[in-house]
C-alpha positions in Angstrom: -5.6 -38.4 -34.2 -4.0 -34.8 -32.9 -1.6 -35.3 -30.2 -2.9 -32.5 -28.3 -6.2 -34.2 -27.9 -4.8 -37.7 -26.9 -3.1 -36.0 -23.8 -4.9 -34.0 -21.2 -3.1 -30.9 -20.5 -3.2 -29.5 -17.0 -3.2 -25.6 -16.8 -2.3 -23.3 -13.6 -6.1 -22.0 -13.8 -7.0 -25.7 -13.1 -5.1 -25.3 -9.7 -7.3 -24.3 -6.7 -4.1 -22.3 -5.5 -4.0 -20.4 -9.2 -7.5 -19.7 -8.8 -7.5 -18.5 -5.1 -4.3 -16.4 -5.6 -5.8 -15.0 -8.7 -9.0 -14.2 -6.9 -6.8 -12.4 -4.3 -5.7 -10.1 -6.8 -8.6 -9.3 -8.3 -10.1 -8.4 -5.0 -6.9 -6.5 -4.2 -7.5 -4.7 -7.5 -11.1 -3.8 -6.9 -10.1 -2.8 -3.6 -7.4 -0.1 -5.0 -9.8 0.8 -7.6 -12.7 1.7 -5.0 -9.7 3.3 -2.8 -8.7 5.9 -5.7 -11.8 7.0 -6.4 -12.9 7.4 -2.7 -9.4 9.9 -2.3 -9.8 11.4 -5.7 -12.1 14.5 -3.6 -9.3 14.9 -1.3 -6.8 15.1 -4.3 -4.7 12.2 -2.8 -3.5 9.1 -4.2 -2.6 5.6 -2.5 0.9 6.1 -2.7 0.6 9.4 -1.1 -1.8 8.4 1.8 1.0 5.4 2.0 3.4 8.0 2.5 1.3 10.2 4.9 0.5 7.3 7.2 4.1 6.3 7.4 5.1 9.9 8.2 2.6 10.4 10.9 3.8 6.9 12.4 7.2 7.7 12.0 7.8 11.4 12.1 11.3 12.8 11.1 12.3 10.1 8.5 14.5 10.1 6.0 13.6 10.0 2.2 15.8 6.7 2.5 14.2 5.3 5.5 10.4 6.2 3.9 11.4 4.4 0.3 12.9 1.6 2.4 9.3 1.2 4.9 7.0 1.5 2.1 9.2 -0.7 -0.4 10.0 1.2 -3.0 13.2 2.7 -4.6 14.3 6.0 -3.6 13.6 7.1 -7.6 9.8 6.5 -6.8 9.9 9.1 -3.3 11.8 11.5 -5.8 8.7 11.8 -7.3 6.2 11.5 -4.6 7.5 13.8 -1.9 7.5 17.1 -4.2 3.8 16.4 -4.7 2.9 16.4 -1.2 4.9 19.6 -0.5 3.5 21.1 -3.5 0.2 20.6 -1.7 1.4 21.8 1.5 1.1 18.5 3.1 4.7 17.8 4.3 7.5 19.7 5.3 11.4 18.8 5.1 14.1 19.7 7.7 17.7 19.4 7.7 19.1 17.1 9.8 20.8 18.7 13.0 24.0 16.3 12.9 24.0 15.4 9.4 23.2 18.3 7.1 23.1 16.3 3.9 19.8 14.5 5.6 16.3 15.7 5.1 14.1 14.9 7.9 10.6 14.6 6.7 7.5 15.7 8.4 3.4 16.3 7.6 2.5 19.6 8.0 -0.8 20.5 10.1 -2.7 20.4 6.8 -0.8 17.1 6.1 -2.4 15.9 9.3 -5.8 17.1 8.8 -5.8 15.9 5.3 -5.0 12.2 6.4 -7.4 12.2 9.0 -9.9 12.4 6.1 -8.1 10.3 4.3 -8.2 7.5 6.9 -11.8 7.9 7.6 -12.5 7.0 3.8 -9.9 4.2 4.1 -11.1 2.6 7.1 -14.9 2.7 6.1 -13.5 1.0 2.8 -11.8 -1.4 5.0 -14.7 -2.1 7.1 -17.2 -3.0 4.3 -14.8 -5.2 2.4 -13.7 -6.9 5.9 -17.5 -7.6 6.8 -17.3 -10.0 4.2 -15.5 -12.5 6.6 -15.8 -13.0 9.8 -13.2 -12.3 12.8 -11.6 -15.8 12.5 -11.3 -15.9 8.5 -10.4 -12.0 8.8 -7.5 -13.3 11.1 -6.3 -16.3 9.2 -6.1 -14.1 6.2 -3.9 -11.9 7.7 -1.6 -14.3 9.0 -1.3 -16.1 6.0 -0.3 -12.7 3.9 2.1 -12.0 7.3 3.9 -15.2 6.6 4.0 -14.4 2.4 5.2 -10.9 2.9 7.7 -12.7 5.5 8.9 -15.8 3.1 9.4 -13.2 0.0 11.4 -10.9 2.4 13.9 -13.6 3.3 14.2 -14.7 0.1 
């Protein structure tokens, strides 16, 4: 008899944790796909929206600070920020104390477009999160924060 047939093999997809993780990743991709589609009429991408949200909440950040908040490399910011600037959504101002540092701010048009995008985003979030009870939603959020913290420490 073939050795392969004699020994039962355990596969990752037989593990409930693996199956649940894959389900969560698929759900995240489906949400990202839907958000990408919903933001298209506003001429925005998800990465641009993330940057704009952070600039709205923390105006005057440096490019380095924004990259750190978004958990991306500065090279990502080097590509992203000119796109926002070209659309008239972002402006850069020299730091008063250190002329080498540029501070980032949303323009009035950037804030207007962000408010439109947030309406789209929150509608999608509500639609998705209505699939769970408030308690399930809280547990899911707690778990994702624990995972983020655990991986941040490593």
